[in-house]
C-alpha positions in Angstrom: -20.0 14.4 -8.3 -16.8 13.5 -10.0 -16.1 9.8 -10.9 -12.6 8.6 -10.7 -12.9 6.8 -14.0 -13.1 10.1 -15.9 -9.3 10.4 -15.7 -8.9 6.9 -17.2 -11.5 7.7 -19.9 -9.6 10.8 -21.1 -6.3 8.8 -21.0 -7.7 6.0 -23.1 -9.3 8.4 -25.6 -5.9 9.8 -26.3 -4.6 6.3 -27.2 -7.5 4.3 -28.8 -10.1 5.1 -31.5 -12.9 3.7 -29.3 -13.5 3.2 -25.6 -16.2 0.9 -24.2 -17.6 1.6 -20.7 -19.4 -1.4 -19.1 -21.2 -1.6 -15.9 -24.5 -2.3 -14.1 -27.6 -0.2 -14.8 -27.9 3.1 -13.0 -24.3 3.2 -11.9 -23.6 6.5 -13.6 -22.3 5.6 -17.1 -24.6 8.1 -18.9 -23.6 10.8 -16.4 -20.0 10.1 -17.1 -20.6 10.6 -20.8 -21.8 14.1 -20.1 -18.4 14.9 -18.6 -16.7 14.4 -22.0 -15.2 17.4 -23.7 -17.6 19.9 -25.4 -18.6 19.0 -28.9 -19.4 15.3 -28.3 -22.7 14.0 -29.7 -24.4 11.6 -27.2 -27.0 9.2 -28.2 -29.0 6.8 -26.0 -30.3 3.7 -27.8 -33.0 3.3 -25.3 -34.5 6.5 -26.7 -36.5 5.5 -29.8 -35.5 8.5 -31.9 -31.8 7.9 -31.2 -32.2 4.2 -31.9 -33.8 4.8 -35.2 -31.2 7.4 -36.2 -28.4 4.8 -35.8 -30.3 1.6 -36.7 -31.6 2.9 -40.1 -28.2 2.6 -41.6 -25.3 2.3 -39.0 -22.6 2.6 -41.8 -24.1 5.9 -43.1 -24.6 7.3 -39.6 -20.9 6.8 -38.8 -19.8 8.2 -42.1 -21.8 11.3 -41.3 -20.6 11.4 -37.7 -16.9 10.2 -38.0 -15.8 11.3 -34.5 -16.7 12.6 -31.1 -19.8 10.3 -30.9 -20.9 8.5 -27.7 -23.5 5.8 -27.9 -25.2 4.6 -24.8 -26.5 1.0 -24.3 -25.0 -0.1 -27.5 -25.7 -3.8 -26.9 -29.3 -3.1 -28.0 -28.0 -2.8 -31.6 -25.7 -5.6 -32.6 -25.4 -4.2 -36.2 -23.5 -1.2 -34.8 -20.3 -3.2 -34.1 -19.3 -4.2 -37.6 -20.2 -0.7 -38.7 -17.9 0.7 -36.0 -15.1 -1.6 -37.2 -15.3 -0.2 -40.7 -15.5 3.4 -39.5 -12.5 2.9 -37.3 -10.4 1.2 -40.0 -11.1 4.0 -42.4 -9.0 6.3 -40.1 -7.2 3.7 -38.0 -4.6 6.2 -36.7 -7.1 8.6 -35.3 -7.7 8.3 -31.5 -10.6 9.4 -29.4 -13.4 9.1 -31.9 -16.1 6.9 -30.2 -17.3 6.0 -26.8 -19.8 3.2 -26.3 -21.5 1.9 -23.1 -23.3 -1.2 -22.2 -24.9 -2.9 -19.2 -24.5 -6.5 -20.3 -21.0 -7.8 -20.4 -21.4 -11.1 -22.4 -23.1 -9.4 -25.4 -20.8 -6.4 -25.4 -17.6 -8.3 -24.9 -18.6 -10.9 -27.4 -19.2 -8.1 -30.0 -16.0 -6.4 -29.1 -14.0 -9.6 -29.4 -15.6 -10.4 -32.8 -15.6 -7.0 -34.4 -13.5 -4.5 -32.5 -10.5 -6.5 -31.1 -7.4 -4.3 -30.9 -9.5 -1.2 -31.7 -11.2 -0.6 -28.4 -10.2 -0.2 -24.7 -12.6 -1.2 -22.0 -13.5 0.4 -18.6 -15.5 -1.4 -16.0 -17.5 1.0 -13.9 -19.5 0.3 -10.8 -21.7 2.4 -8.4 -19.9 4.9 -6.2 -16.8 3.7 -4.5 -16.2 4.6 -0.8 -14.0 7.6 -1.8 -16.4 8.8 -4.6 -19.4 8.7 -2.2 -17.6 11.2 0.1 -16.1 13.2 -2.9 -12.5 12.3 -2.0 -9.7 11.9 -4.5 -8.6 8.3 -5.3 -6.7 6.6 -2.5 -2.9 6.3 -3.2 -3.3 2.6 -2.4 -4.2 1.6 -6.0 -1.2 3.5 -7.4 1.1 1.9 -4.8 -0.2 -1.6 -5.7 0.2 -1.0 -9.4 3.8 0.3 -8.9 4.8 -2.7 -6.8 5.6 -0.3 -3.9 7.3 -1.8 -0.9 5.3 -2.6 2.2 6.6 0.5 4.0 4.9 2.8 1.5 1.6 1.3 2.5 2.3 2.0 6.1 2.2 5.7 5.3 -1.5 5.6 4.2 -3.7 7.6 6.4 -7.4 7.0 7.3 -9.6 9.5 5.6 -13.1 8.7 6.9 -14.7 8.0 10.3 -16.3 4.6 11.2 -19.7 6.2 11.0 -19.1 7.3 7.4 -17.9 3.9 6.5 -20.8 2.2 8.2 -23.3 4.6 6.4 -21.8 3.6 3.0 -21.8 0.0 3.9 -25.5 0.1 4.8 -26.7 2.2 1.9 -24.5 0.9 -0.9 -23.1 2.9 -3.8 -25.9 3.4 -6.4 -25.8 7.2 -7.0 -29.5 8.1 -6.8 -30.4 6.6 -3.4 -27.0 7.6 -2.0 -27.5 11.3 -2.9 -31.1 11.4 -1.7 -30.2 9.7 1.7 -33.9 8.9 2.5 -34.6 5.3 3.7 -38.1 5.3 2.2 -36.8 6.5 -1.2 -34.0 4.0 -1.1 -36.4 1.1 -0.4 -38.8 2.2 -3.3 -35.8 2.8 -5.6 -34.4 -0.7 -5.0 -37.9 -2.2 -5.4 -38.4 -0.5 -8.8 -34.8 -1.2 -9.9 -35.2 -4.9 -9.4 -38.6 -4.8 -11.1 -37.1 -3.1 -14.1 -34.1 -5.5 -14.2 -36.3 -8.6 -14.0 -39.3 -7.5 -16.2 -37.7 -5.3 -18.9 -33.9 -5.7 -19.1 -33.5 -9.4 -18.9 -36.4 -10.4 -21.3 -34.9 -8.1 -23.8 -31.4 -9.5 -23.5 -32.4 -13.2 -22.8 -35.8 -13.7 -24.4 -35.9 -17.5 -23.6 -35.2 -16.9 -19.9 -37.8 -18.3 -17.4 -38.5 -15.1 -15.5 -40.2 -16.7 -12.6 -37.3 -19.1 -11.9 -34.8 -16.3 -12.3 -36.8 -14.0 -9.9 -36.5 -16.8 -7.3 -32.8 -17.1 -8.1 -32.2 -13.3 -7.5 -33.9 -13.7 -4.1 -31.6 -16.6 -3.3 -28.5 -14.6 -4.2 -28.9 -12.6 -1.0 -28.5 -15.8 1.1 -25.6 -17.0 -1.2 -23.7 -13.8 -1.2 -20.2 -14.3 0.3 -20.5 -18.1 0.2 -18.9 -20.9 -1.7 -21.2 -21.8 -4.5 -22.4 -25.4 -5.1 -24.2 -25.4 -8.4 -25.9 -28.7 -7.7 -27.4 -27.5 -4.5 -28.7 -24.3 -6.2 -30.2 -26.3 -9.0 -32.0 -28.5 -6.6 -33.4 -25.6 -4.6 -34.7 -23.9 -7.8 -35.9 -27.1 -9.5 -33.8 -26.6 -12.6 -30.9 -28.4 -14.2 -27.3 -27.8 -13.1 -26.3 -26.2 -16.5 -29.3 -23.9 -16.1 -28.2 -22.9 -12.6 -24.7 -22.1 -14.0 -26.3 -20.0 -16.8 -28.2 -18.0 -14.1 -25.0 -17.2 -12.3 -23.4 -16.3 -15.7 -26.3 -13.9 -16.5 -26.1 -12.3 -13.0 -22.4 -11.8 -13.3 -22.6 -10.6 -16.9 -25.2 -8.0 -16.0 -22.9 -6.8 -13.1 -25.4 -7.7 -10.4 -23.1 -10.5 -9.0 -19.3 -10.8 -8.7 -18.0 -14.3 -9.6 -14.7 -15.2 -7.8 -13.2 -18.4 -9.1 -11.0 -20.5 -6.8 -7.2 -19.8 -6.9 -5.7 -23.2 -7.9 -2.3 -22.2 -9.4 0.8 -23.7 -7.8 -1.3 -25.5 -5.2 0.8 -27.2 -2.5 -2.4 -28.3 -0.6 -5.7 -29.7 -1.7 -7.9 -26.6 -2.5 -11.6 -26.2 -2.8 -12.4 -25.6 -6.4 -15.9 -24.3 -6.1 -16.2 -20.6 -6.9 -17.4 -17.9 -4.5 -19.5 -14.9 -5.2 -21.5 -12.0 -3.8 -24.0 -9.3 -4.7 -21.9 -6.4 -5.8 -23.8 -3.6 -4.1 -24.3 -3.8 -0.3 -27.4 -1.6 -0.4 -29.1 -4.1 -2.8 -28.0 -7.0 -0.6 -29.5 -5.3 2.5 -32.7 -4.6 0.7 -33.1 -8.2 -0.3 -32.3 -9.2 3.3 -35.0 -6.8 4.5 -32.5 -4.9 6.7 -33.7 -1.4 7.6 -30.7 0.1 9.5 -27.2 -0.6 10.8 -28.5 -1.9 14.1 -30.3 -4.7 12.3 -27.3 -5.3 10.0 -24.9 -5.7 13.0 -27.0 -8.5 14.5 -27.8 -10.3 11.2 -26.2 -13.8 10.5 -24.9 -12.5 7.1 -23.2 -9.4 8.6 -19.7 -10.9 8.1 -20.2 -11.8 4.5 -21.8 -8.4 3.8 -18.8 -6.6 5.2 -16.4 -8.8 3.3 -18.1 -8.2 0.0 -18.3 -4.5 0.6 -14.5 -4.2 1.2 -13.7 -6.5 -1.8 -15.9 -4.5 -4.1 -14.5 -1.2 -2.9 -11.0 -2.4 -3.5 -11.8 -3.8 -7.0 -13.7 -0.6 -8.0 -10.7 1.4 -7.0 -8.3 -0.7 -9.1 -10.6 -0.6 -12.1 -11.0 3.2 -11.9 -7.2 3.5 -11.8 -6.8 1.3 -14.9 -4.9 -1.5 -13.0 -5.1 -4.8 -14.8 -6.0 -7.6 -12.3 -7.8 -10.9 -11.9 -9.6 -11.7 -8.6 -9.9 -15.1 -6.9 -10.7 -16.6 -3.5 -8.7 -19.3 -1.8 -9.7 -22.1 0.5 -8.0 -25.4 1.3 -9.6 -28.7 2.1 -8.5 -28.3 5.7 -10.4 -25.0 6.0 -7.6 -22.4 5.6 -9.1 -19.5 3.8 -8.1 -16.2 2.2 -10.9 -13.8 1.2 -9.3 -12.3 -1.9 -6.3 -13.1 -4.0 -5.4 -10.5 -6.6 -3.1 -11.4 -9.6 -1.8 -8.9 -12.2 1.1 -6.9 -13.4 1.9 -6.2 -9.8 2.3 -9.9 -9.0 0.3 -11.9 -6.5 -1.4 -10.1 -3.6 -3.5 -12.0 -0.9 -6.0 -9.9 1.1 -7.7 -10.9 4.3 -10.7 -8.9 5.6 -11.7 -8.4 9.2 -14.5 -6.3 10.7 -12.8 -5.9 14.0 -10.2 -3.2 14.8 -7.8 -5.6 16.5 -6.4 -8.6 14.6 -5.3 -11.7 16.4 -2.0 -12.9 14.9 -3.2 -16.5 15.2 -6.0 -15.8 12.8 -3.5 -14.9 10.1 -1.8 -18.2 9.7 -3.4 -19.0 6.3 -2.4 -15.6 5.0 1.1 -16.0 6.3 1.5 -19.5 4.8 0.2 -18.3 1.4 2.7 -15.4 1.3 5.6 -17.6 2.2 4.7 -20.6 0.0 4.2 -18.4 -3.1 6.8 -15.8 -2.5 4.5 -12.9 -2.4 6.0 -9.5 -1.6 3.5 -9.1 1.2 -0.1 -9.7 2.3 -2.7 -7.2 3.4 -5.3 -7.3 6.2 -8.1 -4.8 5.8 -9.9 -4.0 9.1 -11.3 -1.2 11.2 -8.1 -0.2 12.9 -7.3 3.5 13.5 -4.1 3.5 11.4 -1.9 1.2 9.2 0.0 -1.3 11.3 2.9 -3.7 10.5 1.6 -7.1 11.7 4.5 -9.2 10.6 7.6 -8.9 8.4 5.4 -9.4 5.3 1.9 -8.6 6.6 0.4 -5.1 7.0 -3.0 -4.1 8.4 -4.8 -1.3 6.6 -7.9 0.5 7.9 -10.8 0.2 5.6 -10.9 4.0 5.3 -7.5 3.9 3.6 -9.4 2.5 0.6 
């Protein structure tokens, strides 16, 4: 199945000496590497023979392999990064020489910032997006956002999926292997083993001082916190750890792409705003596994249903923007009086507030916070994503888009 990021990967390889692909484990990074042009040498540092081949003398390895080399899980070998800098600088003008991947953002981004700044482009990759899961081309929405298209251009977007297809993706999540198998029993066992590997192998290797038992409890807690405003003091008390330790746990979960951290949008505030961050588990299938939800019927009656839907839509939108190479920063917004906007995007396209509803019909009175935000900050328009049948102008500067348009 084709990943939308492959187009961005080939574009960046034509411009930069090195491209780094980061993302959660088992999201398809290694499979994406196999879609590179013929003649590329691909090494996986989790394979002992490949690790030894590079680790014995990284400088010599890169002199013997000066181009078309892809190295998977490169955060396992910190000595690789200074060697890459030397190899790149020896032929600085040559593009498309190396691809590296990693599943731990802090380690990889720290190494890139220290050794490879200006020499590498980064792609953040997630599990399947809604369009990828059904083998559809990228939605025009992301190009329209990037190009600052007028609101009327968004009104021409057409739904491409049924509500049943969207509901199926929402329930199962986007991890490629369980999505392709489509067997509830397999999905449950896969999620169980995935979390076990994450907690017992990946984290101790990356963070050897981590209290694994406390962090295991923390991961279970994330399912109840997903989609909520985060109070670090309350989480620390519940876990029996210090507040700085609780913050570190969130940092680790975000850095290993299990959790999406959304800071509060505080810029140009005309009202008192809540400054606590918000967050959610990035994959809805993993969330539903931790909540012990077996099917959509149980999901629809669960107290966390609204938060689950909101996080699924946000993650689908952000995965689409990342795959399209759109530069953005994501926030949430809530005032002290309770006015709330689910997602605020800021980037080269300007400021774009997004409200998310599970219903097909949107009550105009429920959009007051979105309308006020658009007017107070001079946004070109705001978007409401729901389950309507087609795009609909809700106001002069508000447009409703069906989730299937993503």
